[in-house]
C-alpha positions as CSV (number, residue, x, y, z in Angstrom):
1,M,6.9,-26.5,-5.9
2,T,3.8,-27.0,-3.8
3,V,0.4,-25.5,-4.5
4,T,-0.7,-23.5,-1.5
5,Y,-3.9,-21.6,-0.8
6,F,-3.6,-18.3,1.0
7,K,-6.5,-16.9,2.9
8,R,-7.2,-13.2,2.3
9,Y,-9.7,-10.7,3.4
10,R,-11.3,-8.1,1.2
11,M,-11.9,-5.1,3.4
12,E,-13.8,-1.9,2.7
13,K,-14.1,1.5,4.3
14,D,-16.9,4.1,3.7
15,L,-15.2,7.4,2.9
16,R,-18.3,9.4,3.6
17,D,-17.4,9.1,7.3
18,L,-14.0,10.6,6.7
19,P,-13.7,13.9,8.6
20,L,-13.3,16.8,6.1
21,N,-10.4,18.3,8.2
22,L,-8.5,15.0,8.5
23,T,-4.8,15.5,8.4
24,P,-2.4,12.6,8.5
25,R,0.4,13.0,11.0
26,L,4.0,12.0,10.3
27,P,6.8,11.9,12.8
28,S,9.4,14.6,12.4
29,D,12.0,13.9,9.7
30,Y,9.4,12.2,7.4
31,F,7.5,13.8,4.6
32,F,5.0,12.9,1.9
33,V,5.8,12.9,-1.8
34,P,2.8,13.0,-4.2
35,W,2.8,10.7,-7.2
36,N,5.2,11.7,-10.0
37,E,6.4,9.4,-12.7
38,K,10.0,10.4,-12.1
39,Y,9.9,8.6,-8.7
40,I,8.6,5.3,-10.2
41,R,11.9,3.5,-9.4
42,D,11.8,4.7,-5.8
43,H,8.2,3.4,-5.4
44,A,9.3,0.1,-6.9
45,D,12.4,-0.2,-4.7
46,V,10.4,0.6,-1.5
47,K,7.8,-2.0,-2.6
48,W,10.6,-4.6,-3.0
49,Q,12.3,-3.7,0.3
50,S,8.9,-3.9,2.0
51,F,7.8,-7.3,0.7
52,R,10.8,-9.3,-0.4
53,F,11.0,-11.3,2.9
54,E,7.3,-11.2,3.7
55,L,4.6,-13.8,3.1
56,D,3.1,-11.7,0.3
57,A,6.1,-12.4,-1.8
58,N,4.9,-16.0,-1.9
59,V,1.4,-15.0,-2.6
60,F,2.5,-12.5,-5.4
61,P,6.0,-13.5,-6.6
62,C,6.6,-10.2,-8.3
63,L,6.8,-8.5,-4.9
64,G,9.9,-10.6,-4.1
65,D,11.7,-9.5,-7.2
66,K,13.2,-6.1,-7.7
67,D,12.5,-6.0,-11.5
68,G,9.0,-7.5,-10.8
69,C,8.2,-4.6,-8.5
70,L,9.2,-2.1,-11.2
71,R,7.1,-3.9,-13.8
72,L,4.2,-3.9,-11.3
73,M,4.6,-0.1,-10.7
74,R,4.6,0.5,-14.4
75,D,1.6,-1.6,-14.9
76,I,-0.4,0.1,-12.1
77,S,0.6,3.7,-13.1
78,N,-0.2,3.1,-16.8
79,R,-3.7,1.9,-16.2
80,N,-6.5,4.2,-17.3
81,N,-8.1,3.8,-13.8
82,F,-4.9,4.8,-11.9
83,V,-5.5,7.4,-9.2
84,P,-2.5,9.7,-8.8
85,A,-4.2,11.5,-5.9
86,A,-4.3,8.3,-3.9
87,T,-0.7,7.3,-4.8
88,W,2.0,8.5,-2.3
89,M,5.4,7.8,-1.0
90,I,6.9,8.7,2.3
91,V,10.5,9.8,2.6
92,F,12.7,9.9,5.7
93,H,15.1,12.7,5.9
94,D,18.1,11.6,8.0
95,P,19.2,14.7,10.0
96,Q,22.7,13.3,10.6
97,S,23.6,12.4,7.0
98,G,21.3,14.9,5.3
99,R,20.2,12.1,3.0
100,D,16.6,11.3,2.0
101,E,15.4,7.7,2.1
102,P,12.1,6.6,0.5
103,C,10.5,4.2,3.0
104,A,6.8,3.8,2.3
105,T,4.6,3.5,-0.8
106,I,0.9,3.1,-1.6
107,Q,-0.9,3.1,-5.0
108,G,-4.6,3.7,-5.9
109,L,-6.8,2.5,-8.6
110,Q,-10.5,3.3,-9.2
111,A,-12.5,0.1,-9.4
112,D,-15.6,2.0,-10.5
113,H,-16.9,5.5,-10.3
114,H,-17.5,5.4,-6.5
115,L,-15.1,2.7,-5.4
116,G,-11.3,3.1,-4.9
117,S,-8.9,0.1,-4.7
118,I,-5.8,0.4,-2.6
119,Q,-2.8,-1.5,-4.0
120,N,0.3,-2.6,-2.1
121,V,0.8,-0.7,1.1
122,G,4.5,-1.1,1.8
123,V,6.6,0.2,4.6
124,T,10.3,-0.8,4.8
125,M,11.3,-2.9,7.9
126,S,13.4,-0.2,9.6
127,H,10.6,2.3,9.5
128,R,7.7,0.2,10.8
129,G,6.2,0.9,14.2
130,H,6.4,4.7,13.8
131,G,2.9,5.4,12.5
132,I,4.0,5.6,8.9
133,G,1.5,3.0,7.6
134,S,-1.4,4.9,9.3
135,A,-0.3,8.2,7.8
136,L,0.2,6.7,4.4
137,L,-3.2,5.1,4.3
138,T,-4.9,8.2,5.6
139,Q,-3.2,10.3,2.9
140,S,-4.4,7.9,0.3
141,L,-8.0,7.8,1.6
142,I,-8.1,11.6,1.4
143,G,-6.9,11.3,-2.2
144,F,-9.7,8.8,-3.1
145,R,-12.3,11.0,-1.5
146,N,-11.0,14.0,-3.4
147,V,-11.6,12.2,-6.7
148,G,-15.2,11.3,-5.7
149,C,-14.9,7.8,-4.3
150,Q,-17.4,7.0,-1.6
151,R,-15.8,3.7,-0.6
152,V,-12.4,2.1,-0.8
153,Q,-11.4,-1.5,-0.8
154,L,-8.2,-3.5,-0.3
155,E,-7.1,-7.1,0.1
156,V,-4.8,-8.5,2.8
157,T,-3.4,-11.9,3.5
158,V,-4.9,-13.0,6.8
159,Q,-1.6,-14.1,8.3
160,N,-0.4,-10.5,8.0
161,K,-1.8,-9.7,11.4
162,G,-0.2,-6.3,11.7
163,A,-1.7,-5.1,8.5
164,V,-5.1,-6.5,9.4
165,R,-5.0,-4.7,12.7
166,L,-3.9,-1.4,11.0
167,Y,-6.8,-1.6,8.5
168,E,-9.3,-2.4,11.3
169,R,-8.0,0.5,13.4
170,L,-8.6,2.8,10.5
171,G,-12.2,1.6,10.1
172,F,-12.0,-1.0,7.4
173,K,-14.5,-3.9,7.7
174,R,-14.1,-7.4,6.4
175,V,-16.6,-7.9,3.6
176,E,-15.3,-11.2,2.0
177,T,-12.9,-14.0,2.5
178,L,-10.9,-15.1,-0.6
179,F,-8.4,-17.8,-1.3
180,K,-5.4,-17.0,-3.5
181,V,-3.7,-20.0,-5.1
182,A,0.1,-19.8,-5.4
183,E,2.9,-22.1,-6.1
184,V,5.5,-22.0,-3.3
185,V,9.0,-23.4,-3.4
186,T,9.5,-26.0,-0.7
187,V,12.8,-27.0,0.7
């Protein structure tokens, strides 16, 4: 084991600039599923599939473990500051097989009365590059605004360049640089 420091950005977005008529756009065959406790395992599975081979599984080891993702989802959804209106899943409906495949998840917490906190934006590998992340974030931002949040924050590992670009494209600004200490297995 080696102790490693991961550089992370805390980013914020002012929700007062969010257009009132904003509607997230999903490609055909995808649909939103609002938070419901009965889908907690689907959220956890999508989280695990999204992060298990990513750098963030080193930063937060629970993201690389299927049971760890379920514990994390239970912890988040049981908090008294959990925001169901900002917690969503996206499902892909395969027109050929007729099967539904959960493929993206996001969770929201309320840091204080006017500040929301985005947790774990995850899109499974085979569904990246289709605008799913943008739509998911937009839907969550609308949910935060609807419960009275004026700003929203998130943290992202700097090396996750795709996520940093996505957040900047959606209007998030870097407000702080942090360092997360983690023990990483070395080979």
